[in-house]
Every structure is written in C-alpha cells, then in structure tokens.
C-alpha positions as CSV (number, residue, x, y, z in Angstrom):
1,X,160.2,54.3,42.3
2,X,160.5,50.9,42.4
3,X,157.5,50.2,44.1
4,X,155.5,52.6,41.4
5,X,156.8,50.6,38.2
6,X,156.1,47.4,40.1
7,X,152.2,48.1,41.3
8,X,151.2,50.4,38.0
9,X,149.4,48.4,35.2
10,X,147.8,49.5,31.8
11,X,144.4,48.7,30.9
12,X,143.6,47.2,27.8
13,X,141.2,50.2,27.0
14,X,144.6,52.3,26.8
15,X,145.8,49.9,24.6
16,X,142.9,49.5,22.6
17,X,142.5,53.6,21.8
18,X,146.4,53.6,21.5
19,X,145.8,50.8,18.7
20,X,143.2,53.1,17.3
21,X,145.3,56.1,17.5
22,X,147.9,53.8,15.0
23,X,145.3,53.1,12.6
24,X,144.6,56.7,12.3
25,X,148.5,57.6,12.0
26,X,148.4,54.8,9.3
27,X,145.4,56.0,7.2
28,X,147.2,60.0,7.9
29,X,149.6,58.9,4.7
30,X,146.7,58.9,2.6
31,X,144.8,61.4,4.4
32,X,146.3,64.3,6.1
33,X,143.7,65.3,7.7
34,X,143.3,62.2,10.0
35,X,147.1,62.4,10.8
36,X,146.1,65.5,12.6
37,X,143.8,64.1,14.3
38,X,145.9,61.1,15.5
39,X,148.2,63.7,16.9
40,X,145.2,65.3,19.1
41,X,144.0,62.0,20.2
42,X,147.4,60.5,21.3
43,X,148.0,63.9,23.0
44,X,144.4,63.4,24.8
45,X,145.1,60.1,25.6
46,X,148.5,60.7,27.3
47,X,146.8,63.6,29.2
48,X,144.0,61.4,30.2
49,X,146.5,58.4,31.2
50,X,148.6,60.7,33.5
51,X,145.8,62.6,35.1
52,X,144.2,58.7,35.7
53,X,147.5,57.6,37.5
54,X,147.8,61.2,39.5
55,X,144.2,60.0,40.6
56,X,145.1,56.2,41.6
57,X,148.7,57.4,43.5
58,X,147.6,60.6,45.2
59,X,145.3,58.9,48.6
60,X,147.4,56.8,50.6
61,X,145.5,53.6,51.3
62,X,142.9,54.4,49.7
63,X,141.4,50.6,49.8
64,X,141.6,48.7,52.6
65,X,140.8,45.1,53.1
66,X,140.2,42.8,56.4
67,X,139.7,39.1,56.0
68,X,138.2,37.1,58.7
69,X,139.2,33.3,58.6
70,X,138.0,30.8,61.2
71,X,139.9,30.0,63.6
72,X,140.3,26.7,62.1
73,X,138.8,24.7,59.0
74,X,136.1,22.0,59.4
75,X,136.9,19.2,56.9
76,X,134.3,18.3,54.4
77,X,132.7,20.9,55.2
78,X,131.3,24.7,54.3
79,X,133.6,27.1,56.0
80,X,132.6,30.6,55.5
81,X,135.4,33.3,54.6
82,X,134.8,37.0,54.7
83,X,136.2,39.8,53.2
84,X,135.6,43.7,54.5
85,X,136.5,46.2,51.5
86,X,136.8,49.9,52.2
87,X,136.7,52.2,49.4
88,X,138.4,55.8,49.9
89,X,139.1,56.9,47.1
90,X,137.0,60.5,46.4
91,X,135.4,58.4,43.6
92,X,134.2,55.1,42.4
93,X,136.4,52.6,42.5
94,X,137.0,49.8,39.7
95,X,138.4,46.6,41.9
96,X,139.4,43.5,41.3
97,X,140.3,41.1,43.9
98,X,142.4,37.8,43.6
99,X,142.8,35.5,46.3
100,X,146.2,34.0,47.2
101,X,144.2,30.3,48.2
102,X,145.8,27.4,49.7
103,X,147.6,25.0,47.4
104,X,145.0,22.0,48.0
105,X,142.1,23.7,46.3
106,X,143.9,23.9,43.4
107,X,142.4,27.2,41.8
108,X,144.4,29.7,40.5
109,X,141.7,32.3,38.7
110,X,139.6,32.7,42.4
111,X,138.6,36.2,41.8
112,X,135.7,38.9,42.2
113,X,135.1,42.3,40.6
114,X,133.4,44.7,42.8
115,X,132.6,48.5,42.3
116,X,132.7,50.7,45.2
117,X,131.6,54.4,45.5
118,X,132.9,56.4,47.2
119,X,134.0,56.0,50.9
120,X,132.0,53.0,50.2
121,X,132.5,49.8,52.9
122,X,131.7,46.4,51.2
123,X,131.6,42.6,52.9
124,X,132.3,39.7,50.8
125,X,130.9,36.1,51.7
126,X,132.2,33.0,50.4
127,X,132.6,29.5,50.9
128,X,136.1,26.9,50.9
129,X,135.0,22.9,51.6
130,X,138.3,21.3,52.4
131,X,138.8,17.7,51.2
132,X,142.1,16.7,53.1
133,X,143.2,17.4,57.1
134,X,146.5,19.5,57.5
135,X,147.9,22.9,56.9
136,X,146.5,25.2,54.4
137,X,148.3,28.4,53.9
138,X,146.5,31.5,52.9
139,X,148.5,34.2,51.3
140,X,147.6,37.9,50.4
141,X,145.1,39.2,48.6
142,X,145.8,41.0,45.3
143,X,143.4,44.1,44.7
144,X,143.9,45.8,41.4
145,X,141.9,49.0,41.6
146,X,140.8,51.4,38.6
147,X,139.1,54.8,38.4
148,X,136.2,55.8,35.8
149,X,138.4,56.3,33.1
150,X,140.0,52.7,33.6
151,X,143.2,53.4,31.6
152,X,145.7,52.2,34.6
153,X,145.4,50.1,37.4
154,X,147.5,49.9,40.7
155,X,148.2,46.9,42.4
156,X,147.3,46.2,46.2
157,X,148.9,43.7,48.2
158,X,146.5,43.2,51.0
159,X,145.8,41.0,53.7
160,X,148.0,38.9,56.2
161,X,149.5,35.6,54.9
162,X,148.2,32.5,57.7
163,X,148.2,29.3,58.1
164,X,145.2,27.4,59.4
165,X,145.2,23.8,60.5
166,X,142.0,21.4,59.4
167,X,140.4,19.2,61.6
168,X,137.6,16.6,61.4
169,X,134.3,17.8,60.7
170,X,133.3,19.5,63.9
171,X,131.0,22.3,62.1
172,X,127.8,19.2,62.1
173,X,128.5,18.2,65.8
174,X,125.4,20.4,67.1
175,X,123.5,18.9,64.5
176,X,123.9,15.6,65.5
177,X,123.1,17.3,69.4
178,X,120.3,18.1,68.2
179,X,119.4,15.0,66.9
180,X,120.7,12.4,69.6
181,X,118.7,14.4,71.4
182,X,115.6,16.0,70.4
183,X,112.7,13.9,72.2
184,X,110.0,14.3,69.5
185,X,112.1,12.2,66.4
186,X,110.7,8.7,66.0
187,X,113.3,7.5,64.3
188,X,114.9,4.7,65.9
189,X,118.3,4.9,68.2
190,X,117.5,8.7,68.2
191,X,114.7,9.5,70.5
192,X,115.8,9.7,74.4
193,X,114.3,7.4,75.8
194,X,114.5,7.0,80.1
195,X,115.1,2.8,80.6
196,X,113.5,1.6,83.7
197,X,113.7,-1.6,85.0
198,X,116.1,-3.2,82.4
199,X,119.5,-1.5,82.6
200,X,122.4,-1.9,85.6
201,X,122.4,1.5,87.7
202,X,120.3,1.9,90.2
203,X,118.3,5.0,91.2
204,X,115.7,4.9,93.9
205,X,113.3,2.7,95.4
206,X,109.3,3.9,94.9
207,X,105.9,2.8,95.4
208,X,105.0,-0.1,92.9
209,X,102.3,0.7,89.7
210,X,100.5,-0.7,87.6
211,X,102.9,-1.6,84.6
212,X,106.1,-2.0,86.8
213,X,108.3,-4.9,86.5
214,X,107.5,-7.7,88.7
215,X,111.5,-8.7,88.7
216,X,112.2,-5.6,90.5
217,X,110.4,-6.0,93.3
218,X,112.1,-5.0,97.0
219,X,110.9,-7.3,99.0
220,X,112.6,-6.0,102.1
221,X,111.5,-2.3,101.6
222,X,108.3,-3.8,101.0
223,X,108.2,-5.3,104.2
224,X,109.0,-2.3,106.2
225,X,106.6,0.1,104.4
226,X,103.8,-2.7,104.5
227,X,103.1,-2.1,100.6
228,X,105.3,-3.4,97.4
229,X,108.0,-1.2,97.0
230,X,110.0,-2.0,93.6
231,X,113.6,-0.8,92.4
232,X,114.0,1.4,89.7
233,X,116.6,1.7,87.3
234,X,118.3,4.1,84.9
235,X,120.6,3.9,81.4
236,X,124.1,2.7,83.2
237,X,126.4,5.7,82.5
238,X,130.7,6.3,82.4
239,X,130.9,2.9,79.9
240,X,133.6,2.9,78.3
241,X,133.6,3.4,74.2
242,X,136.6,3.2,71.9
243,X,136.7,4.5,68.3
244,X,139.0,2.2,66.2
245,X,140.3,3.3,62.8
246,X,141.7,1.3,60.7
247,X,144.5,3.0,58.2
248,X,145.0,0.4,56.2
249,X,145.1,0.6,52.2
250,X,141.1,-0.5,52.4
251,X,140.7,2.8,54.0
252,X,142.0,5.3,50.9
253,X,138.8,4.7,48.2
254,X,137.7,7.7,47.4
255,X,133.6,8.9,47.9
256,X,132.7,12.6,46.5
257,X,136.4,13.8,47.2
258,X,137.0,12.2,50.8
259,X,138.5,9.2,51.7
260,X,136.8,6.5,53.6
261,X,139.6,7.5,56.3
262,X,138.0,11.3,56.2
263,X,134.7,9.9,56.7
264,X,135.8,7.5,59.7
265,X,137.9,10.4,61.2
266,X,135.0,12.7,60.9
267,X,132.4,10.4,62.4
268,X,134.2,9.2,65.4
269,X,134.9,12.8,66.1
270,X,130.8,13.2,66.1
271,X,130.1,10.0,68.3
272,X,132.8,11.0,70.7
273,X,131.0,14.2,71.6
274,X,127.7,12.4,71.7
275,X,129.1,9.5,73.7
276,X,130.5,12.1,76.3
277,X,126.9,13.9,76.2
278,X,125.6,10.5,77.1
279,X,127.4,10.5,80.3
280,X,129.8,7.8,78.8
281,X,133.5,7.7,78.2
282,X,134.6,8.5,74.8
283,X,138.4,7.2,74.1
284,X,140.1,6.4,70.6
285,X,142.9,4.7,68.7
286,X,144.5,4.2,65.3
287,X,145.9,1.1,63.7
288,X,147.7,-0.5,60.9
289,X,150.7,-2.5,61.2
290,X,151.0,-1.0,64.9
291,X,148.8,0.8,67.0
292,X,148.7,5.0,67.1
293,X,147.1,8.0,68.5
294,X,146.0,6.0,71.7
295,X,143.7,8.2,73.7
296,X,142.0,6.6,76.8
297,X,138.5,6.5,77.2
298,X,137.8,9.2,79.5
299,X,134.7,11.7,80.8
300,X,136.9,15.1,81.2
301,X,136.1,18.1,80.0
302,X,139.2,18.5,77.6
303,X,138.2,14.6,76.1
304,X,137.5,16.5,73.0
305,X,140.2,18.5,72.5
306,X,142.5,15.6,73.1
307,X,140.8,13.1,70.3
308,X,140.7,16.1,68.0
309,X,144.2,16.2,68.1
310,X,144.8,12.7,67.8
311,X,142.3,12.7,64.4
312,X,144.5,15.8,62.9
313,X,146.9,14.0,61.6
314,X,145.8,10.6,60.9
315,X,147.0,9.3,57.2
316,X,146.5,5.7,55.1
317,X,149.2,3.9,53.9
318,X,149.9,1.2,51.3
319,X,150.2,-1.6,54.4
320,X,147.4,-4.3,54.9
321,X,146.5,-3.7,58.7
322,X,147.6,-6.3,61.0
323,X,144.1,-7.4,63.2
324,X,146.4,-9.7,65.2
325,X,148.5,-6.5,66.8
326,X,145.4,-4.9,67.5
327,X,143.8,-7.3,69.5
328,X,147.0,-8.0,71.5
329,X,146.9,-4.1,72.5
330,X,143.5,-4.5,73.0
331,X,143.5,-7.7,75.4
332,X,146.2,-5.7,77.2
333,X,145.4,-2.3,77.4
334,X,141.5,-2.8,77.6
335,X,140.9,-4.9,80.6
336,X,137.1,-4.1,81.1
337,X,134.2,-5.2,78.7
338,X,133.9,-1.6,76.8
339,X,132.0,-1.1,73.1
340,X,134.4,-1.5,70.3
341,X,133.7,0.7,67.2
342,X,135.8,-0.1,64.4
343,X,136.1,1.4,61.2
344,X,137.4,-0.6,58.6
345,X,136.0,-1.9,54.6
346,X,135.8,-5.5,53.2
347,X,134.9,-5.8,50.2
348,X,134.7,-9.5,49.8
349,X,133.7,-12.1,52.3
350,X,137.9,-13.3,51.6
351,X,138.8,-10.3,53.2
352,X,136.4,-10.5,56.3
353,X,137.7,-14.2,57.2
354,X,141.4,-13.5,57.1
355,X,140.6,-10.8,60.1
356,X,137.3,-12.8,61.4
357,X,139.3,-15.1,64.2
358,X,140.7,-11.4,65.7
359,X,137.3,-10.4,65.8
360,X,135.4,-12.8,67.3
361,X,138.6,-13.0,69.8
362,X,138.0,-9.2,70.9
363,X,133.8,-10.2,71.0
364,X,134.9,-12.9,73.9
365,X,135.3,-9.6,76.2
366,X,133.8,-6.6,74.7
367,X,130.7,-5.5,72.5
368,X,132.3,-5.2,69.1
369,X,130.7,-2.8,66.1
370,X,132.1,-3.4,63.0
371,X,131.3,-0.6,60.4
372,X,132.3,-0.5,57.0
373,X,130.9,0.6,53.9
374,X,129.3,0.3,51.0
375,X,130.7,1.2,47.3
376,X,127.8,3.6,46.2
377,X,129.8,3.2,42.1
378,X,128.7,-0.3,42.1
379,X,124.7,1.2,42.3
380,X,125.4,3.1,39.7
381,X,126.5,0.2,37.3
382,X,123.5,-2.0,39.1
383,X,121.3,0.3,37.5
384,X,122.3,1.1,34.9
385,X,120.9,-0.5,31.3
386,X,123.3,-2.8,30.3
387,X,122.7,-2.9,26.1
388,X,126.6,-4.8,25.6
389,X,127.9,-7.9,26.5
390,X,131.1,-6.4,28.3
391,X,128.0,-3.8,30.5
392,X,126.0,-7.1,31.3
393,X,129.4,-8.5,33.0
394,X,130.0,-5.1,34.9
395,X,126.1,-5.1,36.1
396,X,127.1,-9.2,37.3
397,X,129.9,-8.6,38.7
398,X,128.9,-5.3,40.5
399,X,126.0,-7.1,42.0
400,X,128.5,-10.5,43.3
401,X,130.0,-7.5,45.1
402,X,127.0,-6.3,46.6
403,X,125.8,-9.6,47.5
404,X,128.6,-10.5,49.2
405,X,128.9,-7.0,51.5
406,X,125.5,-8.3,52.7
407,X,127.3,-11.6,53.4
408,X,129.6,-10.0,55.6
409,X,127.1,-8.4,57.7
410,X,125.1,-12.2,58.0
411,X,128.9,-13.7,58.8
412,X,129.7,-11.1,61.5
413,X,126.1,-11.7,62.9
414,X,126.5,-15.5,63.2
415,X,129.2,-14.6,66.1
416,X,127.5,-11.7,67.9
417,X,129.3,-9.2,66.1
418,X,127.6,-6.0,65.4
419,X,127.8,-4.5,62.6
420,X,126.4,-1.4,60.4
421,X,127.0,-1.9,56.7
422,X,126.1,2.3,55.2
423,X,126.8,4.7,52.5
424,X,129.7,6.6,53.3
425,X,127.7,9.7,53.2
426,X,125.5,8.1,55.7
427,X,128.3,7.4,58.2
428,X,128.0,9.8,60.8
429,X,124.2,9.5,61.4
430,X,124.0,5.9,61.4
431,X,126.7,5.1,63.7
432,X,125.2,7.3,66.2
433,X,121.9,5.8,65.8
434,X,123.2,2.2,66.0
435,X,125.3,3.7,69.8
436,X,122.2,4.7,71.1
437,X,120.2,1.8,69.7
438,X,123.0,-0.4,71.5
439,X,122.7,1.9,74.7
440,X,119.2,1.6,74.8
441,X,119.1,-2.3,74.7
442,X,121.7,-2.6,77.5
443,X,124.1,-4.6,75.7
444,X,127.3,-3.0,77.2
C-alpha cells in the first residue's frame, strides 16, 4: 500500500476538471440545474479516475527501460548515451522521463516526453560532454506513465545506478591517427615521409642511382660489387619522448569550459598514441612543487593504459611550479637524449625569464619543446572597436600581452629551444604536427 501511494500522482487535467466542477457547484446555489449537473460530473470524474488508476496498475512491469552507458567517459568530447524503452501496456502510454545525471553536469531538468503505442519499443539517444576528469555517478531513470485519459500518473524508478570514470579525451585518437598517417595530406608535419640518407638508423645497402646522396657511398661494398653502392637509412625508431605537464596555478585558466591542464592532459594522451604508432617510446610526468605521475618511456602494449591511468587524476594546485626540481629529477632519471614536450603557460616575458635557466640546462642534454597557449580572450579585445578611453586602454594592454607571447617564442628560439604557441582548441593538432616535423628533420 505504501508503494502504491508513493508511485501514484494526479495530473493537472484532474485538478482542472475538479476546479471546473467546483465552480459549477457555486453556480448551482443560484441556478439549481447546475448543482445537479455538478454532482453527475463529479461522479463521472471519480469513476474515470479510478478506471485510469486501474489501467495503470493492472499490468506489472508495464514500462521497461535499458540504459546503455559507455565503459568510460571521454573528457571534453560528446559521449553517446542510449535509452531503450518498452511499453507493455495494452494502450498508448504517455511518458515523461527524468534522468538522474551526475552532479558535474548541473542539470536538474533533463527530461524527455515520449508517446509509445501498445507493445512498442523505442530508442532514445543523447550526448553528454563532461568538462572535468573524475568519477561520475549516474542515478536512476524516473519514468512517469499516463494513459489516454491522463488523469493519473504512475511513477517507475528504473535503470541501474552506475559509476563511470571520466578519462582524458580518447574518442578523437582515431581522428589524429588518420591525420598523422594519411599520405594524401599536404600539411607540413602530417605527411608520412620515408626519410632516406638523412637519419641515423641503417636499413640496407643498395645500388647507387642518380639523386642519391654521395655522402652515403659505401666504398667497401662498391669495391666488392665493382659498382657504386650506397647506405640507405630510414627514420630512427625507439627514441624516447616524454610529455611533461605543469600542474601549477598557471594551468588553471579556463577556455570553453576546460582548463589549460585538461587541454594538456587530452593532448598528452593523443600524442602518446602517435608516438607509439611511430615506433618510439612514450612516457610522461607531471610536476608542480614536486614530480608525480611518472611513467617511464617504453614501447609496450600496456603503455597507453598506464599513461591513461596516470592522467586520470591529475589536478592543478595554487602553487608556483618548481622548475628547479624538474631539472634535477630529469637530469638524474633521464640519462639518454630524449624529446621533452613541456606543457606550461607563460603570460609574460618575466615569467619565462624566471624559468629560462632551467629550460636552457635541460636543452643541453635533451631536445626541449615548450608548448604554451594563446589567450583567445585577448583576440576579442584587440579586434573590438574601442570607443571610450577605458576600451582604448584595454586594447593597448591586450596587444602588449600578445606581443610578449611572441617575444617568448623568440627568446626560446635564441637558445635552441623549440616552441609551439597555440590556441587551446588547436593544441592537440599543432603539438602532433610539431612532433612529426622534429622527427622528420631528425633533430632527436
């Protein structure tokens, strides 16, 4: 009986009809004919309501639902959720569905209105875009069912509660694989080029043909064959590449709902996949006041899983990053020359100058690639028409900060440090292109 009361609701249509009857009762005091009509209508409404309730509760498990969730959520991407509805009522059912979404989405009115014929099945698809990594708890699906009369509603609590982990963006990995290995693309850095004669890994000895680099002539083999022979080389493989993520306060800035740290984390996962596909060794670490989340650069089948798990719980803090600790640990633990891709953010040239000595020290033994971000909000300020003194002032300050970003690029270049200055939305593509460019040029 308690379950019956907790699941039964009277609809607005019932109360509208009841209010109309009440008005007729009032009118009946002045015109007795309406009083008699009101009693008949009240009796009919009562009978119809009981009939409606009987129809709703007569069929057991009348409404069934299956919710299909992905095994894990991809941060910053659209994740597809599917609801499979089944109406076992012998009549057309009017349904209202309310999803108990995780609190991270801050949606308390996420509902659907559906109308299902008798014994009909229907599939509903919708997308969710998480903006932060962590654990997401999905509750039940509340379904409110009504018959054609729509005087009463029965509530169903369906669907299983489930926890899902939200990992760095992995749904776009396939897209970036296609870009990196598509021979038809003409964008520099995304074309797969078979390097001959300019890299360090020996492939074979072959006959000399016009156009071969004469510096690769193999005189001993030429003497044996009595014709010119050359050494042929291909891109060097099994080189170590480390993605280093700055977790300091500079990475807390938000763009389109994602922090700079989230953009860096998503890019680290994507570029690690490309690195492994290119037969290199992928590794990563994060730092702020100390080094954490260390994954040694290896080329093994479980490497992507290790990197994904390490990236899952990375959070920013309010401390200024300690580049001296980064230098000390890298010098001690990474003993062979590697490509270090550092994801950080420098807003001013002074901020760079404080860390430049450590970057220069790292660059002595490794190839350092500093990836930092354009402030897209400054573009809006500089492109807007300034009409007041305050707006002119804001435009000048914005242009000053944009100019300092370009100064940072030139300052890094002066000391042989590679750099990528990019919009947050273009981070993954630009970083992958730069890695492919450096590899093609044989710089590491």
